[in-house]
N, C-alpha and C positions, 0 to 999 in steps of 0.2 A: 715627781714623787711616786707616782703609780709604777713607773718603770723600775724605780729603785726598790720598791717593796717586792715586786715580782722577781726581780733579779736576786734579791737577798734570799727569798724563799727557795728559788731554784738552786742557788749555791749551797744553802743549808741541806737540801735534799741530797745533793751530790756528796757532800761530806758525810752525812749520816749513812748513806748507802755504802760508801767506801768502808767505813769502820764496821758496819753491821755485817757485810760480807766477809771482811777480814777476820772478825772474831768468831762468827758462827759457821762460816764456810757453807752457807746455805741461803737460798732466797725464800725458804718457807719459814719465815719468822714473823712474829707479830708486827714489828715495826715496818717491815716491807709491805705487809698486807694492809696496814693502815695508811701508809704514806703514798705508795705508788698509785693505787686507784684514784685517790683524791687528786693527786698531781695531774693525772691524765685528764680527769674531768675538769679540773681547774683550767688547763690549757684550752680545752674545747670551749669552756664558758667564756674565757677571755676573747677567743676568736669570734664567738657568736654574739656576745653582749653588745648592745647598741646597734645591731644590724636591723635596718628598717624592714627588711623582708621577713626575718625571723620574728622580730618584735620584742626580743629580750631587752630589759632595761640595762643601762650601763652598770658594770660591776663596780662596787665600792671597795677599792683595793685595800684599805686599812683592815678589812675583815680577814685578810690573809694572815695578818700578824698574830691572830689568835691561834692559828695552826702552827705558825713558826714557834711560838712559845710552847704549845702543847706537845709538838713532836720532840722538842728538845727535852722536856721533862720525861716524856715517855721513853726516851732513849737511855736515860740514866740507869734504870734497872737492867736494861738489855746489856749494857757494857759491863756493869758490875758482875752480873751473873755469868755473862759470857766469858769474862776474864777468869772467874773461878772455875768455870767449865773447862777452859783451856788448861789451867793449872793441874786439874785432875786427869787430863788427857781424854775426857769424854767426847770431845769433838771429833776424835779420830774414829769413833764408833759410828758406822753408817746406820741410819734408821732402818729397821726391819719390822715386819708384821708376822707374828707367830701363827695366827689363825688364817687359814686360806678358804674358810667356808663358815656357814652358820649352821647350827644343829637343825635337823629336820623338823623337830617340834616347833622351834621358833619360826622357821620358814612357813609352816602351815598356819600358825597363829596369825602371822602378819598377812598372809594371803587371804585368810577368811575375813579378817577385819577390813581389808581393802575391798573385797567382794561385797561386804555389807554396805559400804559406801556407794558402790555402783547400783545396788538394789535401791538404796535410799534416793539416789539421783533419779532413777527411772520413776519411782513413786512420786517424787516432788514435781518432776517435769509434767506428769499427767494430771496433777491436782492443784498446783499453785497458780496464782494469778500473775506472779512475777515471772519475768523471762530469764532464761539462762544467759549469763554474762552480765546481769545487773548486780549492783551491790546488795540489793534486797534479797535476791536468790542466794548469793554467796553467804550472806549473813545468816539466813535460815539454814543453809546447808551444813555448815560446820564451824561457825564462828563462836558458838556459845554452848554451854552445858556439856553433856556426856559426849556428843559427837566431836566437840572441839578437843577434848582430852584424848579421845581415840585417835584423832588426826595426829596429835602430838606423839602418841605411842608408835605409830607406823612411820612418822616422818624420818627418824634416824636411819631407817632401813632403805630409804632412797639413797642416802650417802653410802651406806655399806654395800647395797646392791650394785650401785654404779662402780664402786671400787672393785668388787669381786667378779663382776660379769666378764666372762671370756668363753673360749671354746669349751672348757670343762665345767663352766658354771652358767650354762644358757638358761637354766631355770630361774635365774635372778630377774630375767625380763618379766616373769609372771608377777613379781611384786613391784618392779620399777615402774612399769607402765600404769598400773592402777593407782599407785601412790602419786605419781606425777599428775594423773588425771584429777585426783582429789584436790591437789594443791592448786592446779590451774582453775578449777571450778570455784575454789575458795577465793580467787581473785586477789591474793596478796602477792604482788610481783616480787617483793623482796624475798619471801620464803621460797619461791620458785628458783630464783637465782642462787640463794644460799645453798639449797639442797643440791642443785646441779653442779655448781662450781666447786663445792666442797668435795663431792665424789670425784670430779675431774682432776682437781688439784692433788688429791690423794694418789690417783693413778700416775700422775706426772712425777710426784715426789718419790714414789717407789718403783719407778721405771716401767710401769705397765703401759704408759702412753708417752710418746715423745712430743716435745714442744716443736711445732712447725708453724710456718705461716698459714698453712691450710687449716690447722687446728685453731689458730688465732682468728681466722676468718669465720670459721664455723661458730666460734664463741660469740663473735659480734652479730652474725646472722641469727643465732639462737636468742640473743638478748632482744633484738628487734622483733623476732618471732613471738616472744612472750607478749609484747604489746600488740602485735598484729592479731594474735588469738584473742586477747582480752578485749580489744576495742573494735575489732572488725568481725572476725569469724563467729565468735560466740554470740554477739548481739544479732548478727544476721540470722544465725540458726534459731535464736530465741524469738526474734520478731518475725521471722519468715520473710525478710526483705528480699532475699533471692539473689542479690548481686552486690559487688563492691564498686562503688562509683568513684570518680576522681575526687570528689569532695571528701569522701571517706578516707581515701589514701592521704590527702592533705591533712585531715584531722589526725590520723594516726601518726604521721610524721611529726607534726607540731607537738602532739602529746608526748612522743618519744623524746624530743628535745627538751620539753618542759620537765619531764621526770628526770632526765639525765642531769639537768642544771638546777633543779629546784632547791636542792640542799644548799648549794653554794650561793645561789641567788637569794634564797630565803635568809641566810645569815647576812649577806651583803646588805639587803634592804633593811633588815632588822637593825643592824648596827648604824646604818645611815639615819634611821629614825630614832636612835637613842635607846634601843632595846626596851620597847614598851611592854614586853611579855616576860620580864624577869619574874622568877618565882622561887619557891622553896627547894632546898636540896633534897627534901623527901621525894620529890619527883624522880630524881636520879636513882634512888634506892627504893623505888615504889614496889618492886617485887617483894622485898623483905618487909616493907611496911604493910603491904596488903596481906601477906601471909600471917604476920603478927596480929593484925586486926581481925582476920578471919578466925584464927585460933582462939582469940579472946572473945569471939562472938560479936565483934563490931563490924559486921558486913556492910553496914551503911556508910562506913568511913573509908571505903576503898578509894585509892587515888588513881586517876586515869593519867597515864604519862603523855597522852596525845595532846599536843599544843593546840589550844582553841583559838589562837590568834593567827589569822590568815593574812598573808601579804600578796599583792599582785606582782607577778614577775614580768609582766608584759605579754604573757601568753595565757596564763591561768593563775589560780590562787595556790599558794604553797604554805604549809605549816611545819615544814621540816627545816632544820638548821645545821646539818652535818654533825659529825661526832663531837668535835670540840666546841662547835657553836652551841649545841644544846647543853653540853656540860657547863659551858660558860654562863649561860643565862640563868641556870639554876644553881649556881655556886658563887661563893666568894673566893677570894684569891687563895685562902688557906685550903678550903675543901676542894678546889680545882686541882691544886698541886697534889694534895694528899690522895685523892681518888685516882688521879692519873698514875701516880707512883704505885699505888696498891694494885690497880688493874694490870699494869705492865708487869709487875713482879709476879703476880699470880699466873699470868699467861706464859711467861718465860719459865717458871717452875713447872707448869703443865707441859711445856715443850720438852724440858729435860726429863721429866717423868715418863712421858710417852715414848721418847727415844730409848731410854734405859730399859723400860719394861717390854716394849715391843708389842703391846696388846692392840688388836684391831679396834677394840671398843674405846680404849683411851685415845688412840689416834683419831677416832671419829669425833670424840669430844673436842680434841684440839683443833681439828680442821673446821669443825662447826664454829668454834670461837674465832678462828681466823676469818671466816666468811662474815661474821658479825662485824669484825674490824674493817674488812674490805668494803662493806656497805657504808662505811663512815663518810664517804663523799655525799651520801644521801641523808642519813640520820644516825642518831645514837641509839643502837639497838639493844643496849644492855639494860634498859629500863623496862623491858618486856618480861613477862613471866617465863617465856620460853628459855631465857638464859639460865634459869634454874631448873625448869621442868625437863628439858631435853637431856641435859647431862645426868639428871637423876634417873630418868628412864633408861638411858644407856647403861649406867652403872648397875641398875637392878637386873637388867638382862645379863650383863657380864657376871655379876655375883651369882645369879641363879644358875647359869651355865657351869660356872666353876664349882658350885656346890653339888650339882647333879653329877658332874664328871668325877669329882673327888670322893663323895660320900655315898653315892648310890651305885654308880657303875662299878667303882672300885670294890665296894663291899660285896656286890652281887657276883663279880668275877672271882673275888677271893673265896666266897662261899662255894 
């Protein structure tokens, strides 16, 4: 039965991939970014689960069926909109980016905000009792309040900077490196990967970087490097341990395997135990619920989307359940189908709009959303405030630039 379930899933992926590529003539679509990363991590989990050396528990294969159903539902808007797109001949239009730089004023605003974070880091390092690399230091550094919002303001420019940087735009490194430093110190590994991969995928999509085995290897090494920095280098610098021991290397390696498989293992163990952590659909739409409660003055009624139910994977505890797993435990059949159809429709309309308009900022929103989908092997990222906050920040920058160029520069030149 286990082999049958896994075979059925693999066959479904091949069929969905075939029609997706045929209709959209691109691999940069929501279904590909949701489906392929999960499939790769699933295969790794299958190979490692039950291994006595690694320590992972056996995978509960029926949990894969949730993804079989979810991916099929997600593909329906893709094929419907893709067919309409083909009828209009829009698929023949190659995606382009109109803007090849950001205004000087925006650049200096982002740079100054990034430098303020570095000043804050130096001040905290000299005064706090917590050490760099700890969750406590990261929490105080930029997880709450004004600094958390400033971090969100500069975050999109990591994606934009990575896309624009080249021989003619070397100054982008002045904002890329400080922003990356801020996100690494913040210790949210998902945000690091989302920012870096979104910028890299934009470069590949628009021909600024070619896909090669060397690039693929660098991506894998970079992903492992995130964990090495987070769990080895920063703690050593913070504690003053002075060296990396063999035990530390083993800890980092096992932690990497744990994080890579924790979403799939979390859903697997959760389903095997009968889903003891089922909850309200309000958790899925918590950004909207929390905004509504805040506007109405009900700040004490904010919903935390973080699952408080931890399960032991065989290496460590996990509270993540993958994209469709989390959606499943907080939904009934109707809301699961309806939300999946709505999100898929929205993302494919966003793809059509970004390709048609060719705006750097709309493309940035689209690739940011793609990366949230790509992290679906780990968790459902659409119940965090960033899914609303980041696009709004990007749109505000876009509209302000458009307003300045059209109504201020045009009028002054005309005068």
